[in-house]
N, C-alpha and C positions, 0 to 999 in steps of 0.2 A: 671747209667746212670755218663759219664764222665764229668768233667770241662772244657776235651779239648775238646769239642765234638761240633756239632752240636744238639744237640738232646738239650742239657745246655740250648744253643745258643738261641732255643725257647722258652726254659719250663722257664725261669729264668725270661724276661720278661714278660708273662703273670704272676707269681707268687706276683713278685710288682707289676702290676700295683691292679690284682685282690687284695692285703695286704690295701692296700692305702683306697679302695672302697668302703670298704666291713665295716660294726660297727667294734671297737676293740674289744666287748666280742665275736665275731663271727671267729675272724681268729686267734686263736690258734685250730679252726676247721681246716681252710685254710692249714696253719702248719703242721698240725699232717698228710693229705691229701695228702698236697705235698712230707711231709719227706717220708712217706712210698711210694710214686709212685716212689721217685729220688730213694731207695733204692731196690725196686721191681723190678725197669728196669735194673738190675742184676740177682737176681731168685728173681722169685713170693718166694719158697718156702721156703727160709730162712728167711724174713720176723715173720715169727712163731718163731724164736729162738727173736730176740726182744720184741713181744708179752709179752711170756713168762718172759723171764729180767723183766720186765715193771710190769705184774701182778704182781708176787713176789714179790720184789721189796717196790711195792706201800703196795699189805699190812703186809709185815716185817717193814719197817717202822712207819706203819698207830699202827698194834700191841706196836709195840714198845713204840711211845708217848703214848701209853696209862696204860706206867708201869714204874713205881717210881727207883725201884730196879733193878739195872745195872744186879746183877746177874739175875735173872727175865724175866731179854730181851733178853736175851744173845741166848737165842734156840733160837730164830724168825734171831739174828743177824749169828748164824750159817748156817740158812735154807737160809738164802740170798745166806753167802758165796758159801757153800755144791754146791747150785746152778748152782750159775752163775759162778763158777769155775767149774762144773762138766762137764758143756756145751764147756768151752773154752780147759776143758780137753779133752775131748772124741774127737770131731772133728780139735783140733787143735796140741793134743801131744799124741793121745794112742798109736798111730801106732812110733814113735817116742821112743817111752818108751820101747813097745815091741818087739821091731826089737834088739833095745840096749840087752834088758835082754833075749831074744834069742838068739844075739850074747856070753851074759855071761854065758849061763846054757851047750851052746854048746860048749864051750871048757869043761865042767864036762862030755860032754853025757850025760846031761840030757834033757830029752824029754820035746820041750815046745811046742805046737801049740796053738796058740789065733788067729784065724782070725783079716785080717784088715780094721780096717775100714776105708773102698772108699768111700770119702763123699769127694767135691771141699770144700775146705774150706771159710769159709762166710766170706765175705768180711766187713774190719772192726770191727771185734768180740773181738781184743782184745781191740778197743779204747772202744767201749757203753762197756762194761761188766766193764769195771776199773772207768770209769763215774758211771755206777752206787753202784758200790762197794763204792765207797768214799763215796757218797749218807746214803749209809746207817749203811756205819761206823761213821759216823757226826750224821747221829739221835741217834748214837747207845751212842754217848760221848757228846752228850746231844748239839752239835754244831751248831746244823741246826733245822729248824723244820720239821715234817713231811708232806711234803705237799697232801691236803685232797684233791683239784681237780684230778681227776685222770689222764684227760684230758692235761691238762697239763705237765704232770709227763709225760705224757706219750711225750709231747713235747720235752721236756729238757732231754729225751731219744734219742732220735730219730730227734733232729733239723740237715736239712742235709744239711745244710754246713760247719760243723763238726763233721757226722755220721760216716763216714767211713775212716777219716782219722786224725781227731783233730781241732784244738787242747782238750785237755781232761778237760772240762771242773767241775767247781768245782758248786755245788748245790746253796751255799749261794753266788753265781756269778749271776749264769743266770739265775734261776729259778725264782725268781726277775724279772726280765724284762719282761716275763711273760703278767707282767698283767698292764705293766705301757703301755701307752698308744704312741703311736710313730706317729707324725705327718711328712707331709713330709719338707722337709728339706734340700733344696736346694745344702747348703755346707756340710751339712754328705752324702748327696749323691756321689756327687761329691767325693771326699775322699774317699768313698768306691769304687768306678770305677776307681777311680788310684790307691789303693791299689792292685785291682782283675789285672787293664790292666799291673804293675810291673810282680805281681804274676802271670799271663799268659806268659810275654815274659822268666820269669825265666824258666820255666815249657819245653814252646813248642820251645825258639828257641838258649836258651844254655842247659839244661839238656838232651833234646829230640838228638840235634846235637854234647852231647858228649856221648852219648848212642852209636851212629853207632861205633863209632871206642871203647868203653869199653865194648859192648857186644860179636863186634869183635874177642876182643883178651882172656877176659874171660870167652868167651864158647869154645877157642879152646888155652887154652894156651900153650898146648906144642908146637902150633906149632910158640912161641915166644921168643926172650929174653932179653935179657938189655935194650935200652932204649925204645924200644917198648912197655916193661912189664912196667916200669920207666912211660912212658907218659899217660898210660891207667888207672894209680893210679892213678895218679894225675887228670888225666880225669874224674875220679871218685866220686874222691874228691871233685869236684866242682860239679860234676854234682846231687849226694844225696843231698848237699845240695840248689840246684838250684829245683829241684825235688820236695823234702819234703816242704823246705821255701816255694818254688811257689804255692801250693796245700796249708798251711797258710793263707799266703798272701791273696788270693782268696777265702777261707773261713770266714776270719776274711771280707774281704774287702765285701764279699756278704752279709754277716749278719751285715753289718755295714749301709749299701744299707738300709734296715729294719729299723734301730734304733736300732739297736742290737750290745754291747760291748763285743767280746770274746776276749781273754789273747793272748797276744801276745808268740810267741814260737820259734822266732830267733832273738839273738842280737847281730847280726856278729862275730857270732865264729867261723869263720877262724883271728877273731884280738885274740883272748885270750890269757894271756900271761902262763897260766901253763895249766893242764889239770881241776885241780879245776876250774875256773875260764870258762875253755870251757864249762863246764855240767851247768855255771850255765846261760850261752848262744844259748848251744846246748837243742831243742826239752824239750823246759823250764817246763813247762806243764808236761810230763812223769818224767824230773825227779824231780822236786817236789809232785810228788806221788809217790814215791817209796822215797823218803824222809820221807813223812810225815804217810806214813800208811807202813813203814817197817825196813828206817833206822832209825829214832828214837824211837816206839818203840821195836826196839831191847835193847837198851839203845845206837845208837848213842855214840857220844862219849865222855861218860857220864861215862867210865866205864876203868878198865886197859886196858896197852895197847893190849894187843895181844885180847882183847873181840872188841876190836875197830876196830885191824885190820880185824880180820873176820867179821866185821860189813856192814866196807864196801864192803871186796871180796862179801860174799850172797846176798847182793845188786845188785853189778854190773852181778853175774853171772846170778843172778833173772832180769833183765833189759836184759839181754845180751840175756836169753832163750823166754823173753817175747814177742821180734823180730822175734821169727822162734823156730820151733822143729825142730834144726842140730844143729851141735858140735862147726859149724864156727861158730857163734852168739856164744855163750858161749866161746869161745876161746876171740872174740871179748869184751866182754864182762869182762871176767878174767882178759883180758888186760888193762881196763884201771884203773881195784881196783887193778893189779899193780901197774900202774903208781902212783896213789893216795899213797900206801901206801909207796911207792918208794921215796914220795915228803917229805911223813910225818917225816918218818929215816931220811935222808940226806939235813932234812930242814934247819941245824942253817949252815952245810958245804957249799947249794947252795946257801945261803944268804950270807956267806959270798965272793964268788964269785963274786954277783952279786954285792956287795958295792963297790968291787973293782973295777971292768966293770964301775958301774954306776959313780964313784969315777974320771973317766977318759971323760966316755963319756954316759949321759944319754939313750940317742937316743937308738946310742948303745946295751946298755943293753934290753932296749928292744924290740930293732930288736932281738935281740939272743932272749928272751923268747917268743917270736909270732912264730922266725924259728921253735924253737927247738920243740914245743907247735903242730906247724901244722904237722911236718915230724911226728911224735909219730904220730897225730892223723890217720897222712897218711895210719898210718906204719897198723890199725889196722883194716881199712876201706879194705885192701884184706880178710882178715877174714872174712867179712863182705858180699865183693861182690863175691868169688870165691863160684862157684858148691858143693865145695866138699873138706875137707883135703887136697887132693891132689894136688888140682890145688895149694890150699894157699900154700903150701907148695911150687910144683914147680916157683910160684912165687920168693917166699921170698929165695929162692935160685939162680937163674936167676936175680937177678936186678942188678947186677957187668954189663959191660960196657966198652970197648974199642971205639978209634977210628975208629980203620977198620968197626965198625957197620955204622957209620954214610953212608958208601955205598951201603948199601942193602935194607937205610931206607926206601926209595919211595917204596920200591918191597912189603914190608912187610906192607905201610899202602893201597898201589893197592892190596895185597891180600883181605884184608876187604873190598874194594871197594872205597876206596878216594883215593884221589889225593893232594899232599904235599901243594896244596889252602884248601884244608876242612880241611886239619889239622892248620892252619895260620890260617883259620877264627874261629875256635874254641878257638883257643889260646886268636886274640883277641877279643875274647865273655869272654872271662873270665878277660884278663882286665878291661873290659866294668865294670862287675858286681862288681870290688875291689876296679872302677873310686867309680864309685858310695856306695858302702859300706864306702866308706871314705868318701863322701861327706856328709853321712849319722851320717856319728862322732858330725856331732856338729848338727844337730838338723834334724827335718822333712825333707826331704829332699822335701817333695810335700809343706809343709807351705812357704820353703822357693822360693819355682818356683813363691810358689802366688805374692812376690814382683819383680818381675821378668818382666821385659813386657810380653805383649799378643804375639810378633812375639816371645821369648823364649821358652813359655808357651806350642804356638802350634807346634814347631817343635819337640818340644821333642816328644809331642804326635805323631805326626805324625811317625818320629825313630822306634815309637816302635809299631805303628799298621806296617809300612812297614815289618819291622824286622818278626811280625807276620802270612803278608801274604806272603814274598820272599825268608825270609832267614830259616823257619822253615821247618823239612823235609817231604813234603808231599807222602809217602808211604803206613805208616798207619799210627794210632793214639799210642801212646803210654800211658800203662798204668802207671797210679803213681805208683813209688815204694816203698810206705806202704799201699798200698794200697793187698799184701801179706799178714801182718802182723795183 
């Protein structure tokens, strides 16, 4: 079931009404049924994978809780890791590795024939796998208690607002909330609906309008060059942010309506002044997962320099692979890792230059830092969006342009099915997003709006609702980009 569907528009109010009507002790049953139904609307069969992960991790965690010795608990931790990562590998990565091994062996005339695994990738498998893995690892490390209530644990694994695209919640944050009594609160429900409204606007109005040009160009890159490729790259930079942060806002808002608080996943990432800061603001729950469960166990920065660089690079390579079984994602991760390593190597020189510029104009220094970071990030999005390495290479080789291209710009846009006014509308939507994010820097926008007159508040509500009704593309309902991960 998609958030941006009429199905969800009917499903969500029914769940909310039932949630506040039934007694507290039965609410976990409602949430479990609603979550499983939510997932099975996509494909019934794959609910079995969630059930398998749930039962294995429940058993392993409770077995570990009865054993004091960490050494003896390892076999249960390994069972959880092998089971979850094995399912993830089989459905998501088996064909990718098999294909690349076959290519390698063919170079040496070695016969390699393993049948491909023809199965649709289960939606959200990377998200709920990482969520359950963090739980069993935390139980192993005595950072959280094993959950005895199988039903509540099953809700934690499958909680419908964040099941298929996060935020990736830690057990010590989300699990206790299922035992709390959440009474109906007008202010909390309103806050959740406001969060959802802005999330819907970012996805349906901004991201889906940008997607028309982005998909038209990146699905036929050979037909375009220069300024059109640059525009498509910039549009995708904002599309993926609005698409994914829009999903996160809807997830956080819908959970808040019921009384649950999920962790924020985005904090104005394109205002970052460095790549390191970008990763503290972008997909925060995944970044912290890799930091806590991979980067730090590898040694983090508490090792000699070459090992530090290795830890950074391997973390980002695996982060790229987490996003998809394609070399484009691996290179995307490698670029971000390389950015961070280069920032460490040239930190002294960078600080000296920044200090000189800052002494002249702090505003200019900040603007340059934000602009350079944005350009570096936008460049990596080329690999993230490109269908394959050849397309990514073509885009990069054809990013340059001259003034003569402007005469054919309208023709290229019409080839995608767009008029120049459609492109200008997208530009205005991007400026609206930037304005909102700028206003948000000084505090929660909706809290500040509470201090405004009701005419201003309702004017903004009507503006957003009008956009959802009349500015959104109506041809198809677009999936969220991160559903494929």
